[in-house]
BAFI-3210 file (N, C-alpha, C; in Angstrom, 3 decimals, decimal comma, padded with zeros to 6 digits):
// residues 119
n [1|2|3|4|5|6|7|8|9|10|11|12|13|14|15|16|17|18|19|20|21|22|23|24|25|26|27|28|29|30|31|32|33|34|35|36|37|38|39|40|41|42|43|44|45|46|47|48|49|50|51|52|53|54|55|56|57|58|59|60|61|62|63|64|65|66|67|68|69|70|71|72|73|74|75|76|77|78|79|80|81|82|83|84|85|86|87|88|89|90|91|92|93|94|95|96|97|98|99|100|101|102|103|104|105|106|107|108|109|110|111|112|113|114|115|116|117|118|119]
n.u [-000,685|-000,530|-000,549|000,753|002,375|003,995|005,320|006,678|008,432|009,967|011,162|012,718|014,744|014,251|013,991|011,222|010,020|011,768|011,685|009,001|008,939|010,708|009,249|007,145|005,072|003,441|001,960|001,350|003,243|005,650|005,267|005,289|007,974|009,210|008,395|009,755|012,330|012,466|013,029|015,462|018,746|021,244|022,235|022,491|024,272|026,459|027,121|027,846|030,000|031,848|032,286|033,548|035,792|035,934|036,902|036,242|033,600|032,424|032,744|031,133|028,582|028,188|028,209|025,930|023,933|024,192|023,241|020,579|019,568|019,878|018,169|015,703|015,588|016,606|018,226|019,973|020,976|022,091|024,132|025,868|026,543|027,655|030,042|031,280|031,466|033,299|035,563|036,036|036,446|038,825|040,577|040,734|039,829|039,553|038,844|036,409|034,962|034,866|032,958|030,587|028,924|027,635|026,315|024,658|023,034|021,522|020,343|018,802|017,005|015,446|014,507|012,961|010,942|009,726|008,850|006,995|005,125|004,425|004,417]
n.v [-004,147|-004,935|-008,010|-007,608|-005,405|-006,547|-008,421|-006,695|-005,393|-007,572|-008,262|-006,022|-006,488|-006,969|-008,958|-010,174|-011,987|-012,136|-009,442|-009,156|-010,852|-009,473|-007,162|-008,070|-009,272|-007,162|-005,292|-002,505|-001,302|-002,048|-000,770|001,894|002,212|001,685|003,884|005,832|005,223|006,325|008,938|008,868|010,019|008,932|007,692|009,836|011,361|009,654|009,662|012,377|012,531|010,801|012,155|014,391|013,263|012,606|010,652|009,723|010,592|009,242|006,573|006,609|007,248|005,110|002,992|003,619|003,421|000,730|-000,386|000,561|-000,625|-003,304|-003,556|-003,222|-005,390|-005,274|-007,075|-007,390|-004,795|-004,370|-006,293|-005,330|-002,739|-003,430|-004,670|-002,458|-000,812|-002,267|-002,011|000,745|000,770|-000,648|001,137|001,446|003,601|004,260|001,802|001,330|003,567|002,971|001,018|002,245|002,384|-000,142|-000,091|002,110|001,201|-000,837|000,641|002,504|000,801|-000,106|002,355|003,207|001,273|001,735|004,354|003,992|002,432|003,893|006,528]
n.w [-026,262|-029,636|-031,582|-033,994|-033,383|-031,453|-033,032|-034,743|-032,954|-032,160|-034,596|-034,835|-033,121|-030,457|-027,562|-026,841|-025,094|-022,880|-022,138|-021,381|-019,166|-017,502|-017,071|-015,630|-017,083|-017,747|-019,954|-020,179|-018,518|-019,740|-022,218|-021,366|-020,624|-023,048|-024,508|-023,097|-023,860|-026,366|-025,814|-024,637|-024,135|-024,499|-026,881|-028,746|-027,276|-027,320|-030,082|-030,353|-028,568|-029,745|-032,168|-031,149|-030,209|-027,527|-025,204|-022,581|-022,250|-024,386|-023,588|-021,245|-022,314|-024,065|-022,271|-020,765|-022,751|-023,281|-020,865|-020,830|-023,166|-022,512|-020,294|-021,541|-023,106|-025,712|-027,402|-029,657|-030,162|-027,651|-027,604|-029,612|-028,652|-026,244|-026,957|-028,061|-025,798|-024,285|-025,876|-025,608|-022,842|-022,622|-023,616|-026,316|-028,189|-030,937|-032,099|-030,818|-031,708|-034,404|-034,444|-034,515|-036,761|-036,890|-034,399|-034,779|-036,889|-035,611|-033,540|-034,974|-036,241|-034,107|-033,122|-035,297|-035,358|-032,870|-033,237|-035,260|-033,931|-031,580|-032,315]
ca.u [000,150|-001,098|000,370|001,565|003,386|004,937|006,143|007,537|009,499|010,834|011,944|013,651|015,849|013,842|013,613|009,958|009,762|012,567|011,163|007,738|009,288|011,320|008,208|006,096|003,976|002,591|002,104|001,373|004,523|006,646|005,018|005,730|009,432|009,581|008,196|010,856|013,522|012,447|013,572|016,768|019,754|022,565|022,707|022,965|025,467|027,526|027,526|028,531|031,286|032,765|032,630|034,464|036,905|035,914|036,955|035,512|032,179|032,007|032,601|029,967|027,357|028,087|027,856|024,534|023,113|024,233|022,331|019,197|019,164|019,782|016,950|014,526|015,772|017,002|019,401|020,908|021,639|022,900|025,337|026,773|027,034|028,504|031,381|031,826|031,807|034,534|036,676|036,311|036,971|040,212|041,405|040,755|038,810|039,356|038,100|035,037|034,344|034,643|031,788|029,403|028,027|026,809|025,466|023,649|022,090|020,608|019,587|017,807|015,972|014,568|013,872|011,948|009,815|009,039|008,170|005,818|004,147|003,971|004,378]
ca.v [-004,193|-005,887|-009,048|-006,992|-004,581|-007,492|-008,956|-005,607|-005,216|-008,753|-008,109|-004,909|-006,925|-007,062|-010,272|-009,828|-012,903|-011,668|-008,130|-009,350|-011,395|-008,391|-006,203|-008,824|-009,489|-005,969|-004,578|-001,049|-000,909|-002,169|000,307|003,153|002,277|001,780|005,283|006,596|004,971|007,263|010,220|008,643|010,851|008,299|007,454|011,119|011,710|008,798|010,206|013,650|012,268|010,238|013,242|015,288|012,422|012,664|009,228|009,459|010,788|008,155|005,380|006,775|007,173|003,740|002,170|003,921|002,824|-000,721|-000,686|000,821|-001,646|-004,581|-003,531|-003,330|-006,628|-005,025|-007,940|-007,147|-003,532|-004,566|-007,044|-004,444|-001,652|-004,049|-004,809|-001,108|-000,369|-002,961|-001,375|002,011|000,469|-001,109|002,230|001,409|004,546|004,165|000,564|001,565|004,532|002,279|000,154|003,103|002,059|-001,274|000,376|002,990|000,376|-001,481|001,681|003,071|-000,214|-000,060|003,673|003,246|000,439|002,433|005,521|003,516|001,913|004,879|007,880]
ca.w [-027,446|-030,593|-032,075|-035,050|-032,714|-030,844|-034,124|-035,200|-031,956|-032,244|-035,822|-034,639|-032,269|-029,052|-027,053|-026,202|-023,984|-021,743|-021,725|-020,661|-017,844|-016,727|-016,738|-014,921|-018,037|-017,707|-021,228|-020,028|-017,926|-020,806|-023,175|-020,762|-020,700|-024,462|-024,887|-022,491|-024,660|-027,480|-025,341|-024,017|-024,786|-024,518|-028,253|-029,288|-026,501|-027,846|-031,384|-030,131|-027,897|-030,744|-033,088|-030,442|-029,734|-026,068|-024,832|-021,337|-022,525|-025,281|-022,754|-020,364|-023,118|-024,555|-021,108|-020,448|-023,806|-023,050|-019,763|-021,248|-024,143|-021,793|-019,472|-022,396|-023,884|-027,093|-027,359|-030,757|-029,856|-026,444|-027,989|-030,363|-027,810|-025,211|-027,566|-028,174|-024,444|-023,888|-026,601|-024,928|-021,510|-022,742|-024,114|-027,786|-028,638|-032,385|-032,378|-030,361|-032,616|-035,675|-034,294|-034,488|-037,876|-036,461|-033,308|-035,394|-037,645|-034,662|-032,839|-035,888|-036,470|-032,930|-033,088|-036,352|-034,915|-031,776|-033,797|-035,987|-032,968|-030,600|-032,879]
c.u [-000,424|-000,063|001,284|002,686|004,441|005,890|007,143|008,709|010,482|011,737|012,967|014,790|015,515|013,512|012,369|009,657|010,512|012,046|009,884|007,994|009,826|010,282|006,955|004,844|002,957|002,850|002,210|002,687|005,622|006,482|005,506|007,253|009,929|009,424|009,312|012,141|013,610|013,043|014,938|017,851|021,101|023,096|023,245|024,226|026,677|028,033|028,326|029,915|032,301|033,208|033,643|035,715|037,058|035,783|036,135|034,006|031,630|031,814|031,344|028,662|027,130|027,638|026,388|023,598|023,078|023,246|020,878|018,729|019,048|018,485|015,682|014,588|015,945|018,326|020,428|021,676|022,562|024,208|026,350|027,378|027,887|029,928|032,062|032,290|033,117|035,749|037,043|036,958|038,461|041,145|041,501|039,640|038,514|038,551|036,642|034,298|034,019|033,412|030,481|028,421|027,090|025,838|024,324|022,600|021,060|019,736|018,474|016,691|014,951|013,805|012,746|010,714|009,025|008,278|006,906|004,727|003,552|003,876|005,544]
c.v [-005,276|-006,935|-008,489|-006,137|-005,459|-008,055|-007,906|-005,381|-006,379|-008,642|-006,987|-005,278|-007,019|-008,510|-010,046|-010,722|-012,462|-010,338|-008,288|-009,939|-010,284|-007,383|-006,891|-009,026|-008,344|-005,139|-003,068|-000,551|-000,969|-001,035|001,652|003,307|002,329|003,211|006,164|006,421|005,958|008,622|010,083|009,362|010,145|008,048|008,747|011,589|010,916|009,330|011,491|013,442|011,699|011,326|014,197|014,564|012,507|011,236|008,903|009,570|009,683|006,868|005,477|006,630|005,764|002,805|002,386|003,291|001,302|-001,111|-000,515|-000,276|-003,015|-004,633|-003,698|-004,564|-006,366|-005,772|-007,638|-005,853|-003,692|-005,285|-006,131|-003,363|-002,197|-004,219|-003,454|-000,598|-000,996|-002,396|-000,060|001,759|000,083|-000,030|002,272|002,297|004,382|002,918|000,717|002,511|003,874|001,374|000,945|002,788|000,908|-000,878|001,224|002,179|-000,270|-000,463|002,218|002,085|-000,184|001,264|003,763|002,431|001,149|003,648|005,087|003,058|003,031|006,309|008,731]
c.w [-028,372|-030,991|-033,158|-034,444|-032,046|-031,894|-034,607|-034,239|-031,994|-033,470|-035,715|-033,683|-030,797|-028,708|-026,205|-024,998|-022,725|-021,217|-020,916|-019,270|-016,947|-016,253|-016,203|-015,778|-018,049|-018,968|-021,036|-019,443|-018,978|-021,812|-022,644|-020,876|-022,140|-024,962|-024,308|-023,284|-025,823|-027,093|-024,680|-024,822|-024,990|-025,929|-028,866|-028,580|-027,016|-029,187|-031,218|-029,513|-028,881|-031,716|-032,466|-029,940|-028,209|-025,540|-023,590|-021,542|-023,427|-024,480|-021,892|-021,146|-023,640|-023,432|-020,723|-021,476|-023,671|-021,958|-020,138|-022,202|-023,486|-020,982|-020,297|-023,301|-025,377|-027,287|-028,442|-030,526|-028,664|-026,768|-028,683|-029,464|-026,653|-025,725|-027,678|-026,812|-023,995|-024,626|-025,931|-023,564|-021,568|-023,296|-025,629|-028,346|-030,124|-032,744|-031,959|-031,289|-033,952|-035,632|-034,382|-035,612|-037,506|-035,354|-033,874|-036,144|-036,713|-033,940|-033,736|-036,204|-035,326|-032,889|-034,124|-035,940|-033,817|-032,299|-034,539|-035,029|-032,105|-031,134|-032,483]
res [m|t|d|a|e|r|k|q|l|t|e|a|g|m|n|l|e|t|a|m|e|r|f|m|n|n|d|s|l|l|e|r|f|l|k|k|f|q|n|d|k|s|y|n|e|l|k|e|a|i|a|a|a|d|k|d|r|a|f|a|a|s|h|t|l|k|g|v|s|a|n|l|s|f|d|t|l|c|e|k|v|s|k|q|t|e|e|f|r|s|g|s|f|e|a|g|a|a|m|m|e|d|v|t|e|e|y|e|r|i|a|a|a|l|k|e|i|f|g]
***
């Protein structure tokens, strides 16, 4: 990974230092998982569940996205989706759904950076 790509990921909300520690300072391993994130379905599942007002599915998708973003050290996204997950967990579907704009903003920032880096 180039220094420019590292900077881009950091600016997109990734804690690169933590990610590298988690992936044993193995750039290729981290890159492999970042590419997998591009195909992760939890964000789309979350949008669909909220649109359908499916509370259980929204919680499950939000919880999955939280885990994926935490594992990849997407700290900003993880923070936003963690708050959303807690709203869903407490039964506040409307409050969790209202957080979708913030979650989307962070998700799209990361998705755009990954698309630019990996295609």
